[in-house]
Backbone as CSV, one residue per row, in Angstrom:
resi,resn,N_x,N_y,N_z,CA_x,CA_y,CA_z,C_x,C_y,C_z
1,UNK,-6.135,10.515,9.669,-5.848,10.419,8.383,-7.101,10.253,7.767
2,UNK,-7.397,8.959,7.408,-7.913,7.516,6.701,-9.272,6.799,7.487
3,UNK,-10.120,7.735,8.069,-11.024,6.952,8.749,-12.989,7.526,8.623
4,UNK,-13.664,6.730,9.090,-15.055,6.948,8.866,-16.011,7.330,10.046
5,UNK,-16.753,7.650,10.382,-17.483,8.001,10.681,-19.270,7.246,10.746
6,UNK,-19.181,6.865,12.127,-20.035,4.990,12.104,-21.274,5.681,12.479
7,UNK,-22.037,5.178,12.659,-23.257,5.013,12.260,-23.903,5.700,14.136
8,UNK,-23.332,5.379,14.629,-22.929,6.127,16.557,-22.552,7.649,16.692
9,UNK,-21.790,7.856,15.264,-20.909,9.493,15.610,-19.488,8.557,15.811
10,UNK,-19.268,7.703,15.978,-17.302,7.673,16.679,-16.961,7.587,15.059
11,UNK,-15.573,7.959,15.424,-14.615,8.037,14.413,-14.047,6.705,14.588
12,UNK,-14.047,6.323,13.410,-13.485,4.563,13.301,-12.009,4.653,12.575
13,UNK,-10.664,4.451,12.850,-9.597,4.603,12.050,-9.815,3.474,10.968
14,UNK,-9.445,3.830,9.700,-8.851,2.482,8.482,-7.361,1.681,9.310
15,UNK,-7.542,0.554,9.880,-6.667,-0.971,9.483,-6.358,-0.746,8.616
16,UNK,-5.117,-1.432,7.873,-4.427,-1.826,6.660,-4.819,-2.949,6.824
17,UNK,-5.757,-4.160,7.757,-6.301,-4.895,7.840,-8.297,-4.626,7.555
18,UNK,-8.396,-3.592,7.659,-9.865,-3.442,6.637,-9.639,-3.210,5.785
19,UNK,-8.352,-2.431,5.368,-8.516,-1.587,4.065,-8.304,-3.222,3.033
20,UNK,-6.915,-4.017,2.716,-7.370,-5.207,2.375,-8.189,-5.597,2.013
21,UNK,-8.524,-6.172,3.774,-9.968,-6.914,3.101,-11.235,-6.586,2.686
22,UNK,-11.393,-5.690,2.521,-12.583,-4.671,1.664,-12.146,-4.491,0.029
23,UNK,-10.681,-4.399,0.004,-10.048,-4.318,-1.458,-10.778,-5.774,-1.890
24,UNK,-10.247,-6.402,-1.373,-10.005,-7.974,-1.828,-11.262,-8.606,-1.980
25,UNK,-12.154,-8.087,-1.425,-13.801,-8.052,-1.490,-14.195,-8.103,-2.745
26,UNK,-13.812,-6.286,-2.596,-14.008,-5.443,-4.458,-13.821,-6.437,-5.333
27,UNK,-12.368,-6.906,-5.339,-11.907,-7.831,-6.600,-12.261,-9.065,-6.664
28,UNK,-12.712,-9.394,-5.125,-12.666,-10.797,-5.969,-14.060,-10.962,-6.532
29,UNK,-15.236,-10.093,-6.064,-16.593,-9.549,-6.877,-16.576,-9.688,-7.898
30,UNK,-15.009,-9.285,-9.104,-14.780,-8.821,-10.296,-14.051,-10.034,-10.338
31,UNK,-13.495,-11.273,-10.335,-13.209,-12.518,-10.537,-11.697,-12.050,-10.174
32,UNK,-11.058,-10.876,-10.020,-9.704,-10.753,-9.630,-9.382,-11.594,-9.241
33,UNK,-7.582,-11.837,-8.497,-6.857,-12.432,-7.366,-6.892,-11.299,-6.551
34,UNK,-6.643,-11.447,-5.341,-6.330,-10.923,-4.087,-4.804,-10.865,-3.398
35,UNK,-4.768,-9.395,-3.319,-2.647,-9.105,-2.857,-3.258,-8.610,-0.848
36,UNK,-2.159,-8.592,-1.215,-0.712,-8.442,0.354,-0.890,-6.828,0.552
37,UNK,-0.296,-6.578,0.974,0.440,-5.587,1.811,1.261,-4.885,1.180
38,UNK,1.928,-5.958,1.010,3.483,-5.951,-0.520,3.523,-5.921,-1.014
39,UNK,2.233,-6.008,-1.709,1.568,-5.762,-3.292,1.622,-4.063,-3.136
40,UNK,1.516,-3.431,-2.273,1.088,-1.913,-1.944,2.535,-1.008,-2.037
41,UNK,3.316,-2.349,-1.070,4.926,-1.428,-1.292,5.315,-2.238,-2.249
42,UNK,5.735,-3.222,-2.519,6.424,-2.882,-4.932,6.053,-1.875,-5.487
43,UNK,4.659,-1.914,-5.332,4.289,-0.942,-6.088,4.259,0.601,-5.897
44,UNK,3.760,0.926,-4.959,4.780,2.477,-4.043,6.584,2.202,-4.071
45,UNK,7.027,2.158,-4.644,8.639,1.456,-3.869,8.488,2.448,-5.790
46,UNK,8.034,1.467,-6.699,8.877,1.493,-8.352,7.349,2.330,-9.012
47,UNK,6.483,3.057,-8.977,5.777,4.289,-9.115,6.903,5.301,-8.479
48,UNK,7.252,5.234,-7.093,7.895,7.024,-7.113,9.867,6.703,-7.797
49,UNK,10.082,5.456,-8.125,11.363,4.998,-8.996,10.884,5.968,-9.928
50,UNK,9.888,5.261,-10.577,9.070,5.916,-12.216,9.494,7.291,-12.563
51,UNK,9.138,7.757,-11.543,9.103,9.384,-10.715,9.380,10.339,-10.819
52,UNK,11.535,9.501,-10.487,12.042,9.719,-11.097,12.861,10.146,-9.136
53,UNK,12.355,9.980,-8.829,12.456,9.969,-6.832,13.603,9.706,-6.600
54,UNK,14.465,9.992,-6.057,15.884,9.861,-5.627,15.744,8.576,-4.666
55,UNK,17.324,7.324,-5.503,16.907,6.341,-4.623,16.760,5.831,-2.893
56,UNK,17.748,6.868,-2.540,17.224,7.103,-0.816,16.604,8.155,-0.213
57,UNK,15.748,8.733,-1.199,14.423,9.035,0.275,13.618,7.950,-0.269
58,UNK,13.020,7.280,-1.482,12.727,6.420,-0.940,12.900,5.284,-0.876
59,UNK,13.969,4.689,-0.361,14.406,3.777,0.604,14.314,4.051,2.158
60,UNK,14.464,5.582,2.792,14.650,6.321,3.939,13.301,5.839,3.692
61,UNK,11.848,6.986,2.589,10.462,6.849,3.141,9.749,5.426,3.438
62,UNK,10.525,4.028,2.680,9.944,3.255,3.072,10.745,1.779,3.372
63,UNK,11.234,2.697,4.302,12.097,2.065,5.904,13.063,1.041,5.744
64,UNK,13.576,0.335,3.813,14.597,-0.067,3.471,15.690,0.094,4.508
65,UNK,15.708,-1.182,4.667,17.631,-1.026,4.970,18.839,-1.310,4.229
66,UNK,18.230,-2.076,2.809,19.399,-2.268,2.295,19.257,-1.472,1.278
67,UNK,19.464,-2.175,0.160,19.194,-1.587,-1.157,18.577,-2.670,-2.269
68,UNK,18.312,-3.643,-1.283,17.100,-4.723,-2.433,15.928,-4.371,-3.322
69,UNK,15.313,-3.019,-2.155,14.127,-2.619,-2.944,14.318,-2.311,-4.518
70,UNK,15.432,-2.419,-4.719,16.099,-1.890,-6.252,15.982,-3.111,-7.471
71,UNK,15.128,-4.822,-6.385,15.419,-5.333,-7.383,13.936,-5.683,-7.855
72,UNK,12.782,-4.651,-6.451,11.370,-4.696,-7.314,10.998,-4.004,-8.537
73,UNK,12.181,-2.743,-8.807,11.486,-2.255,-10.041,11.474,-2.424,-11.331
74,UNK,10.210,-2.567,-11.414,9.903,-3.172,-13.099,9.648,-2.264,-13.751
């Protein structure tokens, strides 16, 4: 789903490592702090809950095994 075509024509999938690395490069150049993948998980959880998505759906989608994700709701 998320990929790009290399100069030699190969289709390269976007990995979590490459995604976070590039974002952190951009943010560092702007004087901002770096983030981890966990930040996106927390942010995504918060966004879904604020939109009114049922907590059980958020729990399932985030592969949360307990209700601990509710503690991230900011």
